[in-house]
C-alpha positions in Angstrom: -9.1 -25.5 17.2 -10.6 -25.1 13.7 -8.8 -24.1 10.5 -10.1 -22.2 7.4 -8.3 -21.5 4.2 -8.3 -18.0 2.8 -5.9 -15.4 1.4 -3.8 -12.6 2.8 -5.2 -9.1 2.6 -2.1 -7.1 1.8 -0.1 -7.1 -1.5 -1.1 -8.4 -4.9 0.9 -11.6 -4.6 -2.3 -13.0 -3.0 -0.7 -15.5 -0.7 -2.8 -18.3 0.6 -3.2 -18.5 4.4 -4.6 -21.0 6.9 -6.6 -19.2 9.6 -6.6 -20.9 13.0 -9.6 -20.0 15.1 -11.4 -21.2 18.2 -14.6 -20.1 20.0 -15.3 -17.4 17.5 -11.8 -15.9 17.7 -8.9 -15.9 15.3 -5.9 -17.3 17.2 -3.2 -17.8 14.5 -2.3 -17.8 10.9 0.2 -19.7 8.7 1.0 -19.9 5.0 -1.1 -22.3 2.9 1.4 -24.9 1.5 -1.1 -25.7 -1.3 -1.5 -22.2 -2.6 0.4 -21.6 -5.9 1.3 -18.0 -5.0 3.3 -18.7 -1.9 3.5 -22.5 -1.1 3.3 -21.8 2.6 5.5 -18.7 2.9 4.3 -15.5 4.4 6.0 -12.1 4.9 6.2 -10.3 8.3 2.9 -8.6 7.6 1.0 -11.7 6.6 2.4 -13.8 9.4 1.1 -11.3 12.0 -2.4 -11.0 10.5 -4.0 -12.8 13.4 -2.6 -10.1 15.7 -4.7 -7.6 13.8 -7.7 -9.5 15.0 -6.6 -9.9 18.6 -9.1 -8.8 21.3 -7.5 -5.4 21.9 -8.0 -4.5 18.3 -11.8 -4.6 18.6 -11.7 -1.0 20.0 -10.7 0.1 16.6 -13.6 -1.6 14.8 -16.7 0.0 13.5 -19.4 -2.1 15.1 -22.7 -0.2 14.6 -24.1 2.3 12.1 -23.5 5.8 13.2 -25.2 9.0 11.9 -24.8 12.7 12.6 -27.5 15.2 11.8 -25.1 18.1 11.3 -21.4 18.7 11.1 -21.2 20.2 14.5 -22.6 17.1 16.2 -21.0 13.8 17.1 -22.3 10.7 15.3 -24.9 8.6 17.2 -25.7 4.9 16.9 -28.6 4.2 14.7 -30.3 1.0 13.3 -29.3 -0.3 9.9 -32.8 0.6 8.6 -32.4 4.2 9.8 -28.9 4.4 8.3 -29.7 3.1 4.9 -33.0 4.9 4.6 -31.2 8.1 5.4 -28.5 7.4 2.8 -31.0 6.4 0.2 -33.1 9.6 0.8 -30.1 11.9 0.7 -28.6 10.3 -2.5 -32.0 10.3 -4.2 -32.7 14.0 -3.4 -29.3 15.0 -4.8 -29.8 12.9 -7.9 -33.3 14.4 -8.4 -32.0 17.9 -8.1 -28.6 17.8 -9.7 -28.5 14.6 -11.8 -26.7 11.2 -11.3 -23.2 12.7 -11.8 -23.6 14.7 -8.6 -23.0 11.5 -6.6 -19.9 9.3 -6.6 -18.4 6.1 -5.1 -14.8 5.7 -4.1 -13.7 2.1 -3.3 -10.6 0.0 -2.8 -8.4 -2.8 -4.1 -9.1 -4.5 -0.8 -12.8 -5.1 -1.7 -13.6 -8.6 -2.9 -14.7 -9.2 -6.5 -18.3 -9.6 -5.5 -18.2 -6.4 -3.5 -16.8 -4.5 -6.5 -19.3 -6.0 -8.9 -22.4 -4.8 -7.0 -20.9 -1.3 -6.4 -20.2 -1.1 -10.2 -23.7 -2.2 -11.0 -25.2 0.2 -8.5 -23.5 3.3 -9.9 -23.4 2.5 -13.6 -26.6 0.5 -13.9 -29.1 1.8 -11.3 -27.9 5.4 -10.7 -26.7 5.9 -14.3 -23.3 7.5 -13.7 -19.7 6.3 -14.2 -18.6 8.2 -11.1 -17.1 5.1 -9.5 -13.4 5.0 -8.9 -11.1 3.2 -6.5 -7.7 3.5 -4.9 -6.5 1.2 -7.6 -6.3 4.4 -9.6 -3.4 5.4 -7.3 -1.3 2.3 -7.9 -2.3 0.2 -10.9 -4.1 2.3 -13.5 -0.9 3.2 -15.5 -0.1 -0.5 -15.7 -3.6 -1.2 -16.9 -3.4 1.6 -19.6 0.1 0.4 -20.6 -1.0 -3.2 -21.1 -4.1 -2.0 -23.1 -2.1 0.5 -25.2 0.6 -2.0 -26.1 -0.9 -5.4 -25.9 -4.7 -4.7 -26.3 -6.0 -5.8 -22.9 -5.3 -5.5 -19.2 -3.9 -9.0 -18.9 -0.5 -9.7 -17.4 1.2 -12.2 -19.7 3.4 -13.8 -17.0 3.0 -15.9 -13.9 5.2 -16.3 -10.8 6.2 -19.7 -12.2 8.0 -17.8 -15.0 10.5 -16.4 -12.5 12.1 -19.9 -12.3 12.4 -20.0 -16.1 13.9 -16.5 -16.5 17.6 -16.2 -17.4 17.5 -12.4 -16.9 15.2 -10.5 -14.6 14.7 -6.8 -14.7 13.0 -5.3 -11.6 12.2 -1.7 -12.3 10.4 0.8 -10.1 9.9 -1.7 -7.4 11.6 -2.5 -4.1 10.2 -6.1 -4.4 12.1 -7.3 -1.4 10.0 -4.9 0.8 6.7 -4.5 -1.2 6.3 -8.1 -2.5 8.6 -10.2 -0.3 7.2 -13.6 -1.2 7.7 -12.9 -4.9 11.3 -11.9 -4.0 11.8 -15.2 -2.2 11.0 -16.9 -5.5 13.6 -14.7 -7.2 16.1 -15.8 -4.6 15.2 -19.5 -5.2 15.5 -19.0 -9.0 19.0 -17.5 -8.7 20.1 -20.4 -6.5 18.9 -22.9 -9.0 20.3 -20.9 -11.9 23.6 -19.2 -10.9 24.0 -17.7 -14.3 20.7 -15.8 -14.1 21.2 -12.1 -14.2 19.2 -9.7 -11.9 19.1 -6.1 -13.1 17.4 -3.5 -10.8 16.4 -0.1 -12.1 15.7 2.2 -9.1 16.9 5.7 -8.0 17.6 4.2 -4.5 19.9 1.3 -3.6 17.2 -0.6 -1.9 17.4 -4.1 -0.5 16.3 -5.3 -3.9 19.1 -3.4 -5.6 21.6 -4.7 -3.1 20.9 -8.2 -4.4 21.4 -7.3 -8.1 24.1 -8.0 -10.6 23.6 -4.6 -12.1 21.9 -1.6 -10.5 21.0 1.4 -12.6 20.4 4.2 -10.1 18.7 6.5 -12.6 17.3 9.9 -11.7 13.6 9.9 -10.8 11.2 9.9 -13.7 13.8 9.2 -16.5 12.8 5.6 -17.3 11.6 6.4 -20.8 14.9 7.8 -21.8 16.7 4.7 -20.4 14.4 2.2 -22.2 14.6 4.1 -25.5 18.4 4.1 -25.3 18.4 0.4 -24.6 16.3 -0.1 -27.7 18.7 2.1 -29.6 21.6 -0.2 -28.6 19.5 -3.3 -29.5 18.9 -1.8 -33.0 22.5 -0.8 -33.5 23.9 -4.2 -32.4 21.3 -6.2 -34.3 19.8 -7.7 -31.2 16.1 -7.2 -32.2 14.0 -10.1 -33.3 13.0 -9.1 -36.8 10.9 -12.2 -37.4 8.8 -11.6 -34.3 8.4 -7.9 -35.0 7.2 -8.6 -38.6 4.9 -11.4 -37.7 3.3 -10.2 -34.4 3.7 -6.4 -34.0 2.9 -3.1 -35.7 4.2 0.5 -35.4 7.9 -0.4 -35.2 9.1 1.9 -37.9 7.7 5.0 -36.1 9.3 4.0 -32.9 12.6 3.3 -34.6 12.7 6.9 -35.9 12.2 8.2 -32.3 14.7 6.0 -30.5 17.3 6.8 -33.2 17.9 10.0 -31.2 18.2 8.3 -27.8 21.9 7.4 -27.9 23.4 5.9 -24.7 25.4 9.1 -24.3 22.2 11.2 -24.5 20.3 9.0 -22.1 23.3 8.9 -19.7 23.0 12.6 -19.4 19.3 12.6 -18.8 19.3 9.6 -16.4 22.5 10.4 -14.6 24.0 7.0 -15.6 27.2 5.7 -17.1 26.5 5.0 -20.8 28.4 1.7 -20.6 25.9 0.4 -18.0 23.0 1.3 -20.3 24.7 -0.7 -23.0 25.3 -3.6 -20.6 21.6 -3.6 -19.6 20.5 -3.6 -23.2 22.8 -6.6 -24.0 21.5 -8.6 -21.0 17.9 -7.8 -21.9 18.1 -8.6 -25.6 20.5 -11.6 -25.6 19.2 -13.6 -22.7 17.4 -16.8 -23.5 14.5 -15.5 -21.5 14.0 -12.0 -20.1 11.3 -11.1 -17.7 10.6 -7.7 -16.2 8.7 -7.0 -12.9 7.6 -3.5 -12.1 5.3 -1.5 -9.8 4.7 2.1 -8.6 8.1 3.4 -9.7 6.8 3.2 -13.2 3.1 3.8 -12.6 3.0 6.8 -10.2 4.1 9.4 -12.6 2.2 11.9 -14.8 3.6 9.8 -17.8 3.2 6.4 -16.1 1.4 4.8 -19.1 4.2 5.6 -21.4 6.7 4.4 -18.8 5.0 1.0 -19.0 4.8 1.0 -22.8 8.4 2.0 -23.2 9.4 -1.1 -21.2 7.0 -3.3 -23.1 8.5 -2.0 -26.3 11.7 -3.8 -25.3 9.9 -7.1 -24.8 8.2 -6.8 -28.2 11.4 -5.8 -30.1 13.4 -8.7 -28.7 10.6 -11.3 -28.8 10.9 -11.6 -25.0 7.2 -12.4 -24.5 4.8 -15.3 -24.7 7.2 -18.0 -23.6 8.5 -19.4 -20.3 10.5 -16.9 -18.3 9.8 -14.0 -20.7 7.4 -11.1 -20.6 6.4 -7.9 -18.8 4.9 -8.6 -15.4 3.1 -5.8 -13.5 3.2 -6.4 -9.7 -0.3 -5.5 -8.4 -0.2 -3.2 -5.4 -3.3 -4.5 -3.6 -4.8 -7.9 -2.9 -7.7 -7.6 -5.4 -7.0 -4.6 -7.6 -7.0 -7.2 -10.5 -10.5 -8.5 -9.5 -11.8 -4.9 -9.4 -10.6 -4.3 -12.9 -12.2 -7.5 -14.1 -15.6 -6.3 -13.1 -15.1 -2.7 -14.4 -14.4 -1.1 -11.1 -12.9 2.1 -12.4 -14.5 5.2 -13.8 -13.5 4.4 -17.4 -14.1 0.7 -17.4 -17.0 -1.7 -18.0 -17.4 -5.3 -16.9 -15.2 -8.0 -18.3 -12.6 -5.7 -19.9 -15.3 -4.1 -22.1 -14.6 -0.7 -23.7 -16.8 2.1 -22.4 -16.5 3.9 -25.8 -17.8 0.9 -27.7 -21.6 1.0 -28.2 -21.8 -2.8 -28.6 -20.0 -3.3 -25.3 -22.2 -0.9 -23.5 -25.3 -2.7 -25.0 -24.0 -6.0 -23.8 -23.6 -4.7 -20.2 -27.0 -3.1 -20.3 -28.6 -6.3 -21.5 -26.8 -8.3 -18.8 -28.0 -5.9 -16.1 -31.5 -5.4 -17.5 -31.3 -1.7 -18.0 -32.0 0.4 -21.1 -28.4 1.7 -21.3 -25.3 2.4 -19.4 -23.6 5.9 -19.6 -20.9 6.4 -22.2 -19.1 9.3 -20.6 -16.2 8.3 -18.3 -16.7 9.2 -14.7 -14.5 11.2 -12.4 -11.2 9.5 -11.6 -9.8 9.7 -8.1 -8.2 13.1 -8.2 -10.9 14.5 -10.4 -13.5 13.2 -8.0 -12.2 15.0 -5.0 -11.6 18.2 -6.9 -15.2 18.0 -8.0 -16.3 17.3 -4.4 -14.5 20.4 -3.3 -16.0 22.6 -6.1 -19.5 21.3 -5.4 -19.9 19.6 -8.7 -20.2 16.3 -6.8 -22.4 16.7 -3.8 -22.2 13.3 -2.1 -19.6 10.5 -1.9 -19.7 6.9 -0.7 -16.2 5.8 0.4 -15.7 2.1 1.0 -12.8 0.2 2.4 -10.2 2.9 1.7 -8.8 6.0 3.4 -8.4 8.9 1.0 -7.7 11.3 3.9 -4.3 9.6 4.2 -3.6 7.9 0.8 -4.4 10.6 -1.8 -1.9 13.2 -3.0 -2.4 16.9 -2.1 -3.9 16.1 1.2 -4.9 19.7 2.0 -7.3 19.5 -1.0 -8.7 16.1 0.0 -9.5 17.3 3.5 -11.1 20.5 2.1 -13.2 18.4 -0.3 -14.5 16.1 2.4 -15.3 19.1 4.6 -17.2 20.7 1.7 -19.2 17.7 0.7 -22.9 17.7 1.5 -23.0 14.1 2.5 -20.2 11.6 3.2 -20.8 7.9 3.7 -17.9 5.8 4.9 -18.2 2.1 4.8 -15.4 0.8 6.9 -14.2 -2.0 9.2 -11.9 0.3 11.2 -13.4 3.4 12.8 -10.1 5.1 13.6 -9.0 6.0 10.0 -8.4 9.6 9.1 -11.4 9.5 6.6 -13.8 8.3 9.3 -13.6 11.7 11.0 -15.4 13.1 8.0 -18.2 10.5 7.9 -21.7 11.8 8.2 -22.8 8.2 8.1 -20.4 5.4 9.2 -21.4 1.9 8.1 -19.6 -1.1 9.8 -18.2 -3.6 7.3 -16.5 -7.0 7.7 -12.8 -7.4 7.1 -10.1 -10.1 6.8 -11.1 -13.3 8.5 -14.8 -12.5 8.2 -15.3 -12.0 4.5 -16.7 -14.4 1.9 -16.0 -14.3 -1.8 -13.0 -14.2 -4.3 -9.9 -12.2 -5.1 -7.6 -12.2 -8.2 -3.9 -11.7 -7.7 -1.1 -10.3 -9.9 -0.8 -13.5 -12.0 -4.5 -13.7 -12.8 -5.1 -16.4 -10.1 -8.5 -16.4 -8.6 -8.7 -17.6 -5.0 -11.6 -18.2 -2.6 -11.8 -16.1 0.5 -13.6 -17.9 3.3 -14.7 -16.5 6.6 -13.2 -18.0 9.7 -15.2 -16.1 12.3 -18.5 -14.2 12.4 -18.6 -10.4 12.1 -18.4 -8.4 15.3 -21.2 -6.2 16.4 -23.5 -5.4 13.6 -20.9 -5.3 10.9 -22.1 -6.6 7.5 -20.4 -7.8 4.3 -19.7 -5.0 1.8 -21.8 -6.6 -0.9 -24.8 -7.0 1.4 -24.7 -3.4 2.4 -24.7 -2.3 -1.2 -27.6 -4.7 -2.2 -29.7 -3.4 0.7 -29.0 0.2 -0.1 -29.6 -0.3 -3.9 -33.1 -1.6 -3.2 -33.9 1.3 -1.0 -32.5 3.8 -3.4 -34.4 2.3 -6.2 -37.6 2.9 -4.4 -36.7 6.5 -3.8 -35.9 6.9 -7.5 -39.1 5.3 -8.7 -37.1 2.3 -9.8 -38.2 -0.1 -7.1 -39.0 -3.1 -9.4 -35.9 -2.6 -11.4 -33.7 -2.5 -8.3 -35.3 -5.6 -7.0 -34.5 -7.4 -10.3 -31.0 -6.0 -10.5 -30.0 -6.9 -6.9 -31.7 -10.2 -6.1 -28.6 -11.6 -4.4 -28.8 -13.5 -1.1 -25.2 -14.8 -1.1 -21.9 -13.9 -2.8 -21.8 -16.9 -5.1 -24.9 -15.6 -6.9 -23.0 -12.4 -7.6 -19.9 -14.2 -8.8 -21.9 -16.4 -11.1 -23.3 -13.3 -12.8 -19.9 -11.9 -13.1 -18.7 -15.2 -14.5 -21.4 -15.1 -17.2 -20.3 -11.5 -18.1 -16.9 -12.9 -19.1 -18.1 -15.4 -21.7 -16.2 -15.0 -24.9 -14.0 -12.3 -23.4 -10.2 -12.4 -23.0 -10.7 -13.2 -19.3 -13.4 -15.9 -19.8 -13.9 -17.8 -16.6 -17.1 -19.7 -17.6 -15.3 -23.0 -16.8 -14.9 -22.0 -13.1 -17.2 -22.3 -10.1 -17.0 -21.8 -6.4 -16.9 -25.5 -6.1 -13.8 -25.8 -8.4 -12.0 -23.1 -6.4 -12.8 -24.8 -3.1 -12.0 -28.4 -4.1 -9.4 -28.1 -6.8 -7.8 -24.8 -5.6 -7.0 -21.4 -7.0 -7.1 -21.1 -10.8 -5.8 -18.7 -13.4 -7.9 -17.0 -16.1 -8.7 -17.4 -18.8 -10.6 -20.6 -17.9 -13.4 -20.9 -20.4 -16.1 -23.6 -20.3 -14.7 -26.9 -21.3 -11.1 -26.1 -20.2 -9.3 -28.3 -17.7 -7.0 -25.5 -16.4 -6.2 -21.8 -16.9 -3.4 -20.3 -18.8 -0.1 -20.0 -17.1 1.1 -17.4 -19.6 -0.6 -15.4 -22.4 0.3 -14.6 -26.0 2.2 -17.8 -26.6 0.8 -17.9 -30.1 1.8 -14.3 -30.8 -1.9 -13.3 -31.2 -3.0 -10.2 -29.2 -6.4 -8.8 -28.4 -6.1 -5.9 -30.8 -8.2 -5.2 -34.0 -5.2 -6.5 -36.1 -4.3 -9.3 -33.7 -0.8 -7.7 -33.4 0.9 -6.0 -30.4 1.5 -2.3 -30.8 4.8 -0.4 -30.4 4.1 2.9 -28.7 6.2 5.9 -29.5 7.3 7.3 -26.1 9.3 10.4 -25.5 11.2 11.4 -22.3 9.2 13.9 -20.2 10.2 15.7 -17.1 8.4 15.1 -13.8 5.4 17.2 -12.7 7.8 19.1 -10.5 11.5 19.6 -11.0 13.9 20.7 -8.3 14.5 24.5 -8.2 16.4 27.0 -6.1 13.5 27.1 -3.7 12.7 23.4 -3.8 16.1 21.8 -4.5 15.6 18.2 -3.6 13.9 15.3 -5.3 11.5 13.5 -2.9 10.9 9.9 -3.6 8.2 7.8 -1.9 7.9 4.1 -1.3 7.1 1.3 1.2 8.5 0.1 4.4 9.2 -3.6 4.9 6.7 -4.2 7.7 3.9 -1.7 7.1 1.2 -1.5 4.5 -0.7 1.3 2.9 -2.2 3.7 5.5 -1.5 1.3 8.5 -5.2 1.0 9.5 -4.3 -2.7 10.1 -0.5 -3.1 10.3 -0.5 0.0 12.6 -2.3 -2.1 15.2 0.6 -4.5 15.7 3.5 -3.3 17.9 6.2 -5.5 16.4 5.6 -4.1 12.9 7.1 -0.8 14.1 10.4 -2.4 15.1 12.2 -2.1 11.9 11.5 1.6 11.4 9.9 2.9 14.5 8.5 6.3 13.4 8.1 8.7 10.4 11.6 9.5 9.1 13.0 11.4 6.1 15.9 9.4 4.6 18.7 11.7 3.3 22.2 11.4 1.8 25.0 12.4 4.2 26.2 15.2 1.9 22.8 16.9 1.9 22.6 16.5 5.7 26.1 18.0 6.2 25.1 20.9 4.0 22.2 21.6 6.4 24.1 20.8 9.6 21.9 17.8 10.2 22.6 14.6 12.1 20.4 11.4 12.3 17.6 12.0 14.8 17.4 15.8 14.2 14.0 17.2 13.3 13.5 18.7 9.8 10.8 20.7 8.1 10.0 19.2 4.7 8.1 21.7 2.5 6.7 21.3 -1.0 4.5 23.6 -3.1 1.4 22.3 -1.3 2.2 21.7 2.3 4.8 20.8 4.9 5.6 18.2 7.6 8.0 18.0 10.4 9.7 14.7 11.1 13.0 13.1 12.0 15.9 12.7 9.5 17.8 9.5 9.0 21.2 9.3 7.2 20.9 6.8 4.4 23.4 5.3 2.0 20.6 4.2 -0.4 20.2 7.6 -2.0 22.2 9.8 -4.3 22.9 13.4 -3.3 20.1 15.7 -4.1 17.5 13.1 -3.3 15.5 12.2 -0.2 13.0 9.5 0.6 9.9 9.2 2.8 7.7 6.1 3.3 4.2 6.6 2.1 2.4 5.0 5.1 2.5 7.8 7.7 -0.8 9.8 7.9 -2.5 12.1 10.4 -3.1 9.2 12.8 0.6 8.7 13.4 2.2 12.1 13.0 1.5 15.8 13.2 -0.3 17.5 10.3 -2.1 15.6 7.5 0.7 13.1 6.8 3.4 12.8 4.2 1.0 12.8 1.2 0.4 16.5 1.9 3.7 17.0 0.0 2.7 15.1 -3.2 1.2 16.7 -6.3 -2.2 15.9 -7.8 -0.9 16.0 -11.4 -1.9 12.8 -13.2 -1.3 10.9 -16.4 -3.6 11.9 -19.3 -4.2 8.2 -20.3 -4.5 6.4 -16.9 -5.4 9.4 -14.7 -2.9 8.0 -12.2 -1.4 10.8 -10.0 2.3 11.4 -9.5 2.5 10.0 -6.0 6.1 8.9 -6.5 7.8 12.2 -6.7 7.8 15.8 -5.6 10.3 18.7 -5.3 11.0 19.8 -1.7 13.1 21.9 0.5 14.4 20.6 3.8 15.6 22.6 6.8 16.5 22.0 10.4 13.6 22.4 12.8 14.5 23.6 16.3 11.5 25.6 17.5 9.6 24.7 20.6 10.0 22.3 23.5 10.4 18.5 23.2 8.0 16.0 24.7 8.1 12.2 25.1 5.3 10.3 26.7 5.1 6.5 27.0 2.7 3.9 28.5 3.5 0.2 28.9 0.8 -2.4 28.8 0.8 -5.8 30.5 -0.7 -9.1 29.3 -3.2 -10.1 32.0 -4.3 -13.5 33.2 -7.4 -13.0 31.1 -5.2 -13.0 28.0 -5.9 -9.3 27.3 -3.7 -6.3 27.4 -4.1 -3.8 30.3 -4.5 -1.0 29.6 -5.5 -1.5 26.0 -2.6 0.1 24.0 -5.0 1.1 21.1 -7.3 2.8 23.6 -4.3 4.7 24.9 -3.3 5.6 21.3 -6.8 6.9 20.6 -6.7 9.1 23.7 -3.4 10.6 22.6 -4.2 10.9 19.0 -6.5 13.9 19.5 -3.5 15.8 20.7 -1.4 15.3 17.5 -2.8 18.5 15.8 -1.5 20.5 18.8 2.1 19.9 17.8 4.1 20.9 14.6 6.1 17.7 15.1 4.5 14.6 16.5 4.9 10.8 16.2 2.5 8.3 17.8 3.5 4.7 17.4 3.9 1.4 19.3 7.0 -0.5 20.4 7.7 -3.9 21.7 5.9 -7.3 21.2 3.8 -9.1 23.8 3.7 -6.0 26.1 3.4 -3.1 23.7 4.5 0.4 24.7 2.6 3.4 23.3 5.1 6.1 22.4 4.3 9.7 21.7 7.1 12.1 20.6 6.4 15.7 20.0 7.7 19.2 19.9 5.4 22.1 20.7 5.8 25.9 20.8 4.6 25.9 24.4 4.0 22.9 26.6 1.3 24.5 28.6 0.4 23.0 32.1 -3.2 22.2 30.9 -1.8 20.2 28.0 0.6 18.2 30.2 -2.2 17.6 32.7 -4.4 16.2 30.0 -1.6 13.9 28.7 -0.8 12.7 32.3 -4.5 11.7 32.7 -4.3 9.6 29.5 -1.1 7.9 30.8 -2.2 7.3 34.4 0.4 9.8 35.6 -2.2 12.1 37.2 -2.0 10.9 40.8 0.8 12.8 42.5 0.9 10.3 45.4 1.9 7.5 43.0 4.3 9.1 40.6 7.9 10.2 40.7 8.1 13.8 39.5 10.6 16.5 38.8 10.0 20.1 37.8 12.3 23.0 36.9 10.0 25.9 36.1 13.0 28.2 35.2 14.0 25.8 32.4 10.5 24.7 31.5 11.3 21.1 32.4 8.7 18.8 33.9 8.9 15.0 34.2 6.8 12.2 35.7 7.3 8.5 35.9 5.1 5.7 37.3 6.7 2.5 38.7 4.3 -0.3 39.4 5.8 -3.3 41.2 9.2 -3.5 39.7 8.3 -2.1 36.3 8.4 1.3 34.7 4.9 1.5 33.3 4.5 5.2 32.3 6.7 8.2 31.8 6.4 11.8 30.5 9.3 13.9 29.8 8.7 17.6 28.9 11.4 20.2 28.0 14.3 17.7 28.2 14.2 14.2 26.9 17.7 12.8 26.8 16.7 9.6 28.6 13.9 8.7 26.3 15.6 6.0 24.3 16.9 3.9 27.2 13.7 4.4 29.1 11.7 3.1 26.1 14.0 0.1 25.8 13.6 -0.6 29.5 9.8 -0.5 29.2 9.9 -2.7 26.0 12.2 -5.3 27.6 10.4 -5.3 30.9 13.6 -4.8 32.8 13.6 -4.1 36.5 13.5 -0.5 37.4 14.9 -1.1 40.9 18.6 -0.4 40.1 17.8 2.8 38.2 14.8 4.2 40.1 16.6 7.3 41.3 17.9 8.0 37.8 14.6 7.6 35.9 14.1 11.4 35.5 17.8 12.3 35.2 19.1 13.9 31.9 21.1 10.8 31.0 21.6 9.4 27.5 22.6 6.0 28.8 21.2 4.0 31.8 23.5 4.2 34.8 23.2 0.5 35.4 25.1 0.0 32.1 22.4 -1.8 30.0 22.8 -1.0 26.4 19.7 -0.4 24.1 19.1 -3.3 21.7 19.0 -1.2 18.5 16.4 -1.7 15.8 14.9 -5.2 15.3 16.1 -6.7 12.0 14.2 -10.0 12.2 10.7 -9.4 13.3 9.7 -13.1 13.2 12.1 -14.1 15.9 12.9 -10.7 17.5 16.6 -10.5 16.7 18.1 -7.0 17.0 20.8 -5.3 14.9 23.3 -4.9 17.8 23.1 -8.7 18.5 23.6 -9.5 14.9 26.6 -7.1 14.5 28.2 -8.6 17.7 27.9 -12.1 16.2 29.5 -11.1 12.9 32.2 -9.2 14.6 33.1 -12.2 16.7 33.5 -14.3 13.5 30.2 -16.1 13.5 29.0 -17.0 10.0 25.5 -16.1 8.7 24.6 -19.8 8.6 25.6 -20.2 12.3 23.8 -17.1 13.3 20.6 -18.3 11.6 20.9 -21.7 13.2 21.3 -20.2 16.7 18.7 -17.4 16.4 16.6 -18.6 13.5 16.7 -15.0 12.1 15.9 -15.0 8.4 14.6 -18.5 8.3 10.9 -17.9 8.4 9.6 -15.2 6.0 13.1 -14.3 4.7 12.3 -10.5 4.5 15.3 -9.7 6.6 17.8 -11.8 4.6 19.1 -9.0 2.3 19.7 -6.8 5.4 21.5 -9.7 7.2 23.8 -10.1 4.2 24.5 -6.4 4.1 25.4 -6.3 7.8 27.6 -9.3 7.3 29.4 -7.6 4.5 29.8 -4.4 6.6 31.7 -6.5 9.1 34.1 -7.6 6.5 32.8 -11.2 6.0 
């Protein structure tokens, strides 16, 4: 077995991993103990990465170029030459007729820096348009704009090492325990080492992160600015500001002071829905701590005033001098593995390479000279929401989508689907062919993915790591950068710029691209001219800046109090409270918050392939406060219709103690591949921040009502691990067969359950469960042979059931019209229990198995498959948490379940 060092491909922590591989296959993964981001730790998602490359997942891969000649035809396999020649001809024709701004590129924070660089050069240098944006616009652009507005550059001042030095940590707008679990492990370590360290969490929900805090401020959604202004008001009143720091290193404080004078704690308490004494307590902790650090993410960024959310928080750091020293400073947690690297090369519609300003003629001239072109355009391109609106209107005719899934991840999904349908030509460059966006691809180009790619990434703390391939690409998949280079040369020929394109895109390997990017940073704030691939490979990951002649990068920035602004001083930004894009009303009375699950990531194109990652929350659910549920006569498990001003979804409801009355929560991961309709983002508005252009994906106003129409359906298929080491049938093939039926149901959920022998689970409710539909589903589930299946039918009550027992195992079941037994049947299939004792009861309307086996309940510890009921039984018997962990090992690997274990222990009175 061979081993290759690389990085994880999920969150911006950028954990190092060691990929185990043999005979061209990835067989395992473990944390890299030498990587400074994680020191060997991995979360549940990272520790199952190898399972996303298991043999059965290959059916989801894009393996060959595919092209369709018209929208009514299916795509057909073509050669790479035919694919890229067609793309070049179509793009060139559109550019010739409508100009360069009629085409666009939409990329991702999962691209490597080298991939980003050539995409940026293609669009802004060769084509001559700034219409290049990425899904980083959806998660990080307000953090970028906030840093630039307040501090002068998109440069996080802190490092993960600062967590250990902090004496007060403010986590705001982030459920770090779920979204960045390895960073949260470092928080736990720091608190153990420094028992006096204060943890303050600012979040509308009482998340696992908030559960661990010393002070939780459950403010109303979108009221952060009022809170931070009030905290500054208190700091001024009490004399807790650092006047020496303000005078020496900042500007604009007097104007801000006039504004925050009005934000008394009493006023802010009314706006935020908080006790004013808790606001005062937070201000005291922040200002008087020896070192205060803040960590924040989408809860600040994803608002139509996200930039000012960021600046309002940074104002507190500047006013108290809590920046530029160990354990102090504002630290934005990056949402994706290489959103930082993309920003470094200018990978957004308003950026240029190496943090250059698009509005600065000198900066544009520097980029043009580097690329060997006469000029680069000065007009900002279309940002994400603007791009798809322009695609729908016809202003943009063609779009090239790479490594992202806007038909799931963008807000206002109805508009996105209409835009993709209206486009003249859609190219999708993807590793996974089953994403919602791939359905709109006129041309599908197969790309490499984790474990196959070669290049670099930059994480939240400015650390650059090498990404090395462990295995070869499957089929005809190519590296993203190589696809772009090949296309650029062909497009250049069509545009009459063949010689220019050949000079601009001479690259034969990613190191050549990175070296050019490195040179572009010379003399800039992110100067990495002292780095090389060799350094990253032999010495290890390094932080920028790392200029030529340096021996190491900077752990933290602005230690000298000098900022990259014209005056050298940081800027206080006047921020005023604003209401969210949508406010609750009589028709839409509830706040809807969005966020992440512990074990899923983004649109689930990768984590959705792994059955065990569904165990913690098995299907799309709306979390609600019990009071709001009682008002609507709802109980956990009921179906509800959630409706906003843009669309609606039907999903199950879950009673949750994490929310205040008047609020509900839905995870952002669920799209049209896993549920009925276009997914949860159909509910969210497309309104965006005027500075960052980041949309308000965090919040909407909704109505919720009980949904009882139609007939229920549950269909399940169990798979077995064969002697050949593969699953039979392939669960992902079964899912793909069932997926096409999701649009037939107002409510539908298509997920996986179990571990080594996954069970495919389809739950639905339809107006009419017609015989033809049931016959088609039975065929997908191997329930179509009446001589092999158990069946029951009551036509009078519209009940029809079938079950297949092979050997001693229940391998398939379909319940239509009545589904009371679904839960224990699913548990039996997941556990592989014998069906002999209950065979005659398999199709009976029983909520519990007659043999007396109890369902396990949800899995709390995914690493070691420890379920909630077993944990509760242990605590109720008097077992300590330490003893439970010793016996079951739960919470001893990635640690993601530790907050929940502690909560369960407390609930049992221990």
